[in-house]
N, C-alpha and C positions, 0 to 999 in steps of 0.2 A: 627642532624640539616639539614642535604641535604633532608632528607625522609620526615622532616615536611615541609620543603620550597616546595618540590614536590607536597605534598597533599594540603596545604593552598594556594599556590601561584594562582593557576587556580580560586578558590573560591573568593580569594580577588579581582583580575582582572575583574570577574562577578559583584562582588559587586561594584566596582570602577565604572565598564562601566553603569551600570544600575543607579547608585545613580548620576552621572555626567550627563546621560541624562536627567535623571528627574529634576535635579535642573537648568539645562539650558532651559528646557521647563517651569518651574517655574518662572525662571527669565525672560523669554521671553514673557510669559502671563502677569507677572507684568508690564513689560516695555510697551506691548502694550496697558495695561489698563491706565497707566500713559501718554501714548501719545495720546490716545484718549480723557482724559479727558482735557487735555493741549489744545488740537486742538478745543475742544468745547468751551472752556473758552475764547480763542482767536476769534473765530468766533463770539461769542456773545459780545466781546469788540467792535470788528471791526463794528458789526451792530449798538450798541449803539452810538458809535462816528460818524458813517455815518448819523445817523439819526440827531444828534445834528447839524453837519455842513450844513447839507441840510436844516436845519431850518435857520440857518443863510441867506441863500438864498431866502428864502420865506419872510423873514421878509425885506430884501432889495427891493424885488418885491413888497411888500405890500406897502411899503413907496413910491417907484416910482408910483405906481398905484393911491394911495389915496391922494397924495400932493395937496395941493390947487393951484389953478389958479394964485393966485397972490404970489408973495415971500414976505412974512410977516417979515421973519428974527427974528421972535419971539423965545425967549429963552424959552418960556411957551409951545411951539408947542407940539403936540403929541408923535412926535419921541423922546424928550427928556425925556419922561416918560417911554422909552423902559427898560432901565437898572432894573427898579423897578420889570417889568415882567421877563425880561431875565439878571439873575445875571452875565451870562459871558460875556454881551454886555457892556463894561465899558462905552463907550460915543458913540452918533451918530453925525456925522457932516455933514452939509448940504451946498452945494456951489449952488448959486442961478447964474444965467446968469449975466456975468461981474464981478461976484466976484471972490476972489482967496481962494485956499485951505489954511487951517492951517497945514501946515507941509510938508515935503518934499517927493516926489515920488507918490503923489497922482494925480498929471497932467497927469503924462505918463500913470499911471493905468487907468485914466478916459478915456484916448484916445483909451486905448486897449479894455475897455468896451464898448466904443460907437460902433469900429468897429466891434467887435465880438457879441455885445448886449448882452453880459453875465457879471456876475460880476468877478471882478479880484482881485487876490491877491495883497498886497502891505506891504512893511515895516514888513515882518515876521522876529520876533526875538525868537528864541526858548531857549535862556538862561533861567537857572532855576530861575535866579532872578526875570526876567522879564516876559517870556513865552506869549508874545502878537504878535497879526499881525492885519491889517486892511484890509476890503473887502471894494471894490468900484464898485458902478453901476451907469454908465452914464445913465441919463433920462432927459425929459423935463418937465417943466421949469428948474428944481434943479436935480442935483446929489447927492448922497449920500455915505458915508463911515461909515462903521462900525468898532470900535476898540473892538477887542474879545480879551478875557482872556483865554488862553488854559486851565488852570487848571480848571477855572470855567465852562469850555465846557464838562469836565468830568462827566456824570452822575452817582455820587458816591452813590446815594440810589439804582440805579440798577445795580451796579457794581458786577459781579460774584466771583469777587475772594477777600479775604481778604488782604486790601493793604498793612498792616504792615508786615504779617506773610507769605504770598504766595511766592514760590519761583521762581514765574514766572516773568520775567523783561519785562515790555512793554514800548514800547518808540512810539512817533510820530515823524517821520524824514521827513525832506524836505530840498533839495538843501545843502547836506551836513551838515545840523544841526539837532540836536535830542533833543527832549523834553521828559523828563523822567516822565512816568505818574505811574509807579509802579516799585520800584528798584529791588525787587527779591532777590534771591542769586546764582549768578554765580560762581561757581568754577570750577578748572581744574580737568580733568580726569572724567570718567565714560562716559555718553550718553548724547547728546547735541539735544534737540527738537527746531525748530525754524518755524515761521509763519511769511509771508510777505504778506501784501496787501494792496493796495491803497485805501482810503476811496471812497464811492460812490459820489463824487463832483467834478465835473469840476473845479469849482473857488477854492476849496480847496484839490487839490491833494496830500495830506499828506500819508505817509504810515505807516500802522500801523505795527510794529515789535515786535514779542513775542519770547522770548527764555527761554526753559526751561533746565536747567543741573539737570540731574538725578546723583546722587553720589552714590557710592557702599554701602553706608551704608542704602539706599533706598531699596535694593533688599530685597525679602522675605526670610530672612535668617531662621527666625523659620520655616517656611514650609519647606524650604529645608533642615534643620536638621531634622526634623521630618520625611521627606520623606527619608532620608539616614538611619536613624534608623529602619523605617519601613522595608526598603530593607535588611538591615542586619538581623532584625529578622526573615523577610520570607526566606532568604536563610538560616539561621541558622535551622529554621524549616524543611525546604526541605533537608538540608543534614542530619539532625537526622532521618528524615523519610527513607532517602536513606540509612543510615547506619543500620536501624533497617530492613529494606527489605533485603540488603547484609548479615545480619547476619543470618536473618531467611532462606534465601535460602542457605547459606554457611552450616548451620545446618542441613537442609534438605538434603544437599549434603553427609555430613559426615554420616549422618543417614543412607544413601542408601548405601555408601561404606561401614560401618561397617555391615549392613545387608548382604551384598554380601559378606564380608569376613566370617561371622558367618556361612553363607549356604555353602561356598565353604570348610570351616573347618569340617562342619558336613558331607558334602559330602566326605571329605577324609576319616572321622572316620568310616563312614559307611561302606566305600568300602573297608578300611583295614579290619574291623569287617567282612565284608561278605566273604574275601578273606581268612583270616586266619581261620575262624571258619567253613568255609564249608568242608575243608579237616577231622578236627577230627570229626565234626559230623556225617558226611558220615561214616567214620569208625566205630562210637560208633554204628549207626544204623544198620551196615552190622553185625558185631560181635555180638550185642544181639540177631539178628534175627536167625543168624547161632547156638547161644547157646540155643534159645528156640528151634529150629528144633530138634538139638542132645538130647536135654532132653525130648522131646516129642516122638522120634521115636524110640530112644534107650536109655534106662535110663544106659546101660553099658558103654555109652560113656561120663562119668561123667569127665575124664581128659582132655578130648578135649573141653567139654563145659566150664568146668573151665578156660582153656586156653584163650578161645574166650570171657570170661569175663573179665580176666584180661587184654586183649588187649583194651576191652572198656573203662575200669577204665584208663589206660594210655592215652588214646584218651581223655578222659574227663579231665585229669590233664593237657594234652597239650592246650584243649581249656580254662581252668581256667588260663594258661600262657598266652596265647593270650590276654585275659582281662586284665591280669596284665600288659602287655607291650605295651599296644594300647597308651600310650603315647611316645613310642619310635619308633613305626611302622605306618608308613602312605603309602598306595599305591599311585602312580602316577595316577591321574584320566586322562580318555581319552577326550580330548575337544570334545564337541558336536556342538559348534558355528563355522560357517566357517569364515575363516580369513577376515577381514576386512582393508580397507587401511586408517590407522590412522596416523596422525602426530604426532611425537615425541614432539614437540614444544606445540602442543595443550594440550597435556596430562600434561606437565610439568606446563603448565600456570594455566589449572583447578586444579591441585594440589596445588600450590602454592598461589593461590586464595584462597582455602579453608583454608589453614594453615596460612594466613597472619595474623590473630590477634594473633596466637601462636607464629610467629616468631617476631611481634612487642612487645609482652609480655616477651619474653625473651630476646629481644635485639639482635636478630641475623641479622646479614647483609647478605642478600642474593644477588646473581649474577647469571645470565644465559647467557652463551656463546653459540651461534649457528654458528657453522663453515659453515653450509649449510641447507638449508630446507631438513627436513628428513621425507619420508613416509614408514612406515612399514606396512607388514601384521601382523595383531594381532587383538585380542578381545577387542574392546574398553572399555568395564567396567574390565576386567582383567588388561589390561596396565594402567589405571588409578589407581587400587587398589596397584599395584606394586610399580609405582611412589609415591603415598601416603605413602605406608607403608615404603618406602627407606628415604623420605625426614622426616618422623614421627620419625623415628630411629636416624636419625643425629641430629634432635632438642633435643631429650632425651638425646644422647649423650653430645651434647654442654652444658648442664648443668652443667657439671662436671669441666668446665674451667671458669675463669673470664669473665664477660660480654664483656668488651672490646676486648678479643680475639676471640669471637665466630663468625665464618664465615662459610656460606654455597655455595656452587658453584654447578651449574649443567651444563654440557658440552654435547652438541649434536652435532654428526658427523656420518660419515659413513666409513667403511673399508670393504674391501674383500667382498662386496655383502651383507653385514648386517649394519643396522643402530644400533650405540651404543650412549648409554646414561650413562654418569658417574655423580654420586651423591658423592661430596667430601665434608668432614667437617673436622673442627680443633678439634675435641673432644680430649678425652684421647686416641683414637686408642683401637686397641685389640693385645693382647699378641700373640706372633707367635704360640703358641700352641693351641690357641683358633681359628685361622683363619680356620683350617680344618673342624671344627665342628660347623660352623656358622649357616649352613643349613640343621643340623639335626633337626628332629622334637622333639619339646620340650626341647631343648638345649637353655640355655639362662644365660646370666652374669648379667641380671638387676633384681633386687629385685622386688619380684611381678609378673614378667614375665612369660607368658606360653611357650615362645620358639616356638610358633606356626608360627609368622608372616613372618620370612625369609623363613622358610620351605614352607609356602604355596607359596610365591613370586617365590621362585625356582621352585615349582611345575608348577606354571601358566606358568612361563617362558618357560620351558621345553615343557609344551602342546602346546604352540605357535610356537614351531620349534626354541626356542632361549635359553638363557643362562644366567644364573646370577652370578655373581664371586664376591668375596671380596678381596682386598689387602689393604696393610698399605700405608696411606698418609705421604709424608715427608716434615716437620721433625716430623708432629704429627697429628694423626687422621685417619681415613679411607676412601677408596673409594669402593663403591659398582658400579659394572659395568654391564649394562643389553646391550645384543645384541639381535636383533630381525632381520628377514628376510626383505628385502628391498622389496618394492611394486614395480611392473614393471610399468614404466610410460606410459601413453597412447600416 
């Protein structure tokens, strides 16, 4: 379980980080689009309402300009027909000189209008039941007042938002009063957009207030889910590709190690054969040549010639014995490559990386303990081959114990001018009478084994000026100890 966590935790964190960043960007993009649409609708509403209220000022200015010279006071005058043209104008009131306004607040509004020479707001009532206000313009010889319905002022035909379903709340506000143009849907939580702007009218300085509340459910959850799945699929594909590449490289490295091992074994066999057969073949040649001369020069020396032939036969038998015991005799090769500075930890990591699938398949728990960084003089390929063989032998030995008890540890340190590498396993171990023979060529306790692996490792270690030994691990298992000369530090 801890190993699985170490393997998958980084991948999960990468997936989570990329997914979170993508989802945040998608959410921000959606919010930006919603804000842009909201501000566009709010600006359109402001422009439409500004056009209507400016129209009211124009109507008043036209009435003041075109009024008759005499005050007729007729109810059938032209201004009384204005509501039929402008539905938002509920009525038009005219005050001639010397007459009084019908209603309160109009006298003060007229005085202000006369002083400023502009239309003036009066009797504003923004309650939902009424939603009305009056607009007064002082003029000569008569002044005028319009009673305006706020709801009728809204240009519904040109309105950019569906009033009943739009989530945007729109209000007209003035002096602490608010007339709800569009109710919208205002909730708690989420993100709030707001728009505040006064109408483009001096006489009707109403503020248009638009509010849009974006809830969590309005985020692009489908797009974010698709993004999350896409990231997961991409990471899964990338991980599969990485595993395939690692497996391919591991297989190539194992093939190279196997090829080196086979070449070393063939070299040892060839060296042993050349050494052992050289003497008997030389003796056979010498004896047969001597017998030939004796038979040619003096036929009377037949006994001596026969003796020489007997010796040749004996040497031939010896050569045959050599071929028969080649599985037991291997000469130590002389290293041809100069020593290199190699890190023991690097060799161990390389071997464990190659054998990681085997460890996982067998359920073996591995541990590496490094007392200090150790650099040794060795031939890099030979050292990696030794470490690889030792760990492979330990894994094969651990097959004989229950999976829960399979432990393999590698210790790296230094002592007495030598780098020391110990490979410990908790396998069945070796019998005391077996230990002295483990490095003999062709000696093996494993069924189907050739018995050349440890012999080759011991030969390679000796050729590099080191030593390989074996001992029992307590309470169970085996320990193989490799020592190599330390490299001098610069």
